[in-house]
Structure formats: structure tokens, C-alpha cells
N, C-alpha and C positions, 0 to 999 in steps of 0.2 A: 656415479650415483648422484640422484636427484635432490635438489633441495627442497625442504617441507616449509610451508609458511607457518610462524608461529614462534612456539619457545625454541632457543637454542639447544641445541642436541635433541631435539625430537625425532620420534622415528617417522622416517617417508610415509606419506599418504598410500593407503592403499586404493586400489580400484574402486572399491566400494565406498569408502571415504572420500574420492573424487566425486563420484557420481552425487553423494551426499550434497556435497560443497555447490554443485552445479545446480543441483535443484533448488537449494537455497536460494542461491542467487535470483534463479527463474522466479520463485515464488515472492523473493523480496520486490523483486520489478514490477510483479503484477500486484502486490499490495501499493507499492508507491503510484502505479498509474491508477489503482482504483480511489485512491485517497485523493489525487489529482481531478480525476473525473468528478468525485463528490463533491470536492470544492467549486467545480466549475459550475454544476448544477444548481447547488445551493446560490451562487453569485447569481445565475440567470434567474433564480426565483426572486431574489432582492431585489434586481432590477426591473423585473415584472410586476411585483407589488407596488413598486414607487411609480412606474411609468403609467399603469392601468388605475393605480388606486384600490385594489383590490386585494384581498387578503385569502393569500393561497393555504400558507400552513395553518393547522390548527392546532390549538392547544392540547395538551394531552389531558385535560381534564374535561374537555368537551365530549370525549369519547364515551364518559358513563351514562 
């Protein structure tokens, strides 16, 4: 009998639950990758603004 993760005495995970857990882990990895990518783009913009002395980002109030 396989052990389940979680609380002691918990029921073993069904195949559907295992598939959900796998999908959750995949989505968490994609979110982490997207966050890292966003941080990298933000830093590239910071560097470009500093190096070239131009404003790349606009203020939200400017769009009115």
C-alpha cells in the first residue's frame, strides 16, 4: 500500500488527485519562470534607461 503525502492517516491519492498535483506543480513552475522573466525584463529596462538616458516606461497618469 502506497504512502500518501500530507496528514498522517490520510487516504492514498487517487489517480485524478495525482494528475491534479502534477498539473499544479507544472503551473507553479511556469509561474516562477514568468516571474523570473518579468524581473529580467524590468532590469533590462532599468539598465537601458540608465545607459542611454531615456525614459522607456511611462507613468499611468500620462495615458489619460
